[in-house]
BALOBA-1460 file (C-alpha; in Angstrom, 3 decimals):
// residues 76
<rec num="1" residu="m" x="-0.181" y="-0.003" z="-0.087"/>
<rec num="2" residu="d" x="1.162" y="3.528" z="-0.969"/>
<rec num="3" residu="i" x="2.656" y="5.672" z="2.021"/>
<rec num="4" residu="y" x="0.078" y="8.418" z="1.043"/>
<rec num="5" residu="l" x="-2.670" y="5.937" z="1.784"/>
<rec num="6" residu="h" x="-1.476" y="5.030" z="5.060"/>
<rec num="7" residu="f" x="-1.523" y="8.683" z="6.317"/>
<rec num="8" residu="e" x="-4.849" y="9.428" z="4.531"/>
<rec num="9" residu="a" x="-6.579" y="6.663" z="6.111"/>
<rec num="10" residu="r" x="-5.283" y="7.591" z="9.646"/>
<rec num="11" residu="g" x="-6.654" y="11.329" z="8.925"/>
<rec num="12" residu="l" x="-3.300" y="12.830" z="8.759"/>
<rec num="13" residu="t" x="-3.680" y="14.199" z="5.510"/>
<rec num="14" residu="d" x="-6.506" y="14.871" z="3.146"/>
<rec num="15" residu="s" x="-4.813" y="15.437" z="-0.198"/>
<rec num="16" residu="q" x="-1.438" y="14.600" z="-2.106"/>
<rec num="17" residu="r" x="-0.573" y="18.211" z="-2.008"/>
<rec num="18" residu="h" x="-0.731" y="18.403" z="1.567"/>
<rec num="19" residu="f" x="1.379" y="15.132" z="2.339"/>
<rec num="20" residu="s" x="3.987" y="16.423" z="-0.244"/>
<rec num="21" residu="s" x="4.522" y="19.762" z="1.647"/>
<rec num="22" residu="a" x="3.512" y="18.919" z="5.285"/>
<rec num="23" residu="w" x="4.729" y="15.572" z="5.612"/>
<rec num="24" residu="l" x="7.492" y="15.070" z="2.796"/>
<rec num="25" residu="g" x="8.759" y="18.656" z="3.157"/>
<rec num="26" residu="r" x="8.612" y="18.832" z="-0.556"/>
<rec num="27" residu="a" x="6.681" y="21.047" z="-3.110"/>
<rec num="28" residu="d" x="2.977" y="20.977" z="-3.465"/>
<rec num="29" residu="n" x="2.716" y="19.240" z="-6.544"/>
<rec num="30" residu="y" x="5.743" y="16.711" z="-5.687"/>
<rec num="31" residu="l" x="3.715" y="13.510" z="-5.715"/>
<rec num="32" residu="c" x="2.011" y="14.519" z="-8.944"/>
<rec num="33" residu="l" x="5.439" y="15.227" z="-10.601"/>
<rec num="34" residu="r" x="6.537" y="11.528" z="-9.317"/>
<rec num="35" residu="a" x="3.750" y="10.296" z="-11.777"/>
<rec num="36" residu="g" x="2.617" y="7.275" z="-9.682"/>
<rec num="37" residu="r" x="6.275" y="6.354" z="-8.630"/>
<rec num="38" residu="g" x="5.515" y="7.246" z="-5.049"/>
<rec num="39" residu="p" x="8.036" y="9.316" z="-2.882"/>
<rec num="40" residu="s" x="11.823" y="8.988" z="-3.558"/>
<rec num="41" residu="a" x="14.346" y="7.152" z="-1.273"/>
<rec num="42" residu="d" x="15.470" y="10.696" z="0.131"/>
<rec num="43" residu="a" x="11.857" y="11.804" z="0.783"/>
<rec num="44" residu="l" x="11.282" y="8.783" z="2.698"/>
<rec num="45" residu="v" x="14.321" y="9.176" z="4.765"/>
<rec num="46" residu="g" x="13.020" y="12.523" z="5.673"/>
<rec num="47" residu="l" x="9.645" y="11.291" z="6.408"/>
<rec num="48" residu="f" x="11.095" y="8.539" z="8.532"/>
<rec num="49" residu="q" x="13.141" y="10.910" z="10.576"/>
<rec num="50" residu="t" x="10.256" y="13.409" z="11.065"/>
<rec num="51" residu="l" x="8.033" y="10.469" z="12.425"/>
<rec num="52" residu="w" x="10.625" y="9.147" z="14.576"/>
<rec num="53" residu="r" x="11.478" y="12.655" z="16.209"/>
<rec num="54" residu="e" x="7.417" y="12.985" z="16.549"/>
<rec num="55" residu="g" x="7.214" y="9.264" z="18.524"/>
<rec num="56" residu="r" x="4.992" y="7.900" z="15.714"/>
<rec num="57" residu="f" x="7.071" y="4.852" z="15.789"/>
<rec num="58" residu="l" x="4.675" y="2.516" z="13.729"/>
<rec num="59" residu="l" x="4.252" y="5.035" z="10.863"/>
<rec num="60" residu="a" x="8.092" y="5.243" z="11.139"/>
<rec num="61" residu="a" x="8.302" y="1.503" z="11.007"/>
<rec num="62" residu="r" x="5.934" y="1.434" z="7.895"/>
<rec num="63" residu="v" x="7.850" y="4.022" z="6.096"/>
<rec num="64" residu="a" x="10.981" y="1.922" z="6.750"/>
<rec num="65" residu="w" x="9.638" y="-1.095" z="5.207"/>
<rec num="66" residu="a" x="8.554" y="0.760" z="2.384"/>
<rec num="67" residu="l" x="11.997" y="2.115" z="1.926"/>
<rec num="68" residu="l" x="13.708" y="-1.160" z="2.225"/>
<rec num="69" residu="w" x="11.294" y="-2.645" z="-0.424"/>
<rec num="70" residu="l" x="11.439" y="0.389" z="-2.867"/>
<rec num="71" residu="r" x="10.730" y="-0.212" z="-6.229"/>
<rec num="72" residu="p" x="14.072" y="0.679" z="-8.607"/>
<rec num="73" residu="e" x="12.026" y="3.099" z="-10.545"/>
<rec num="74" residu="a" x="11.097" y="5.029" z="-7.313"/>
<rec num="75" residu="r" x="14.877" y="5.508" z="-6.087"/>
<rec num="76" residu="r" x="15.565" y="8.401" z="-8.197"/>
């Protein structure tokens, strides 16, 4: 499952634009520009660090899992 969908299901975001800027620290249109590839490895590492600092350990673990099994096309 896409990381964005995990955040949406938990009510932590309501749009890809919000997720891109508030959680990934990227431009509002970041996920749109990624064209379905999902966040890059760099973005996921930053997200993991943010979640860990905030004490959201289960979500951080989910992000780490997604990072470990990242598709090759999403690594850029």
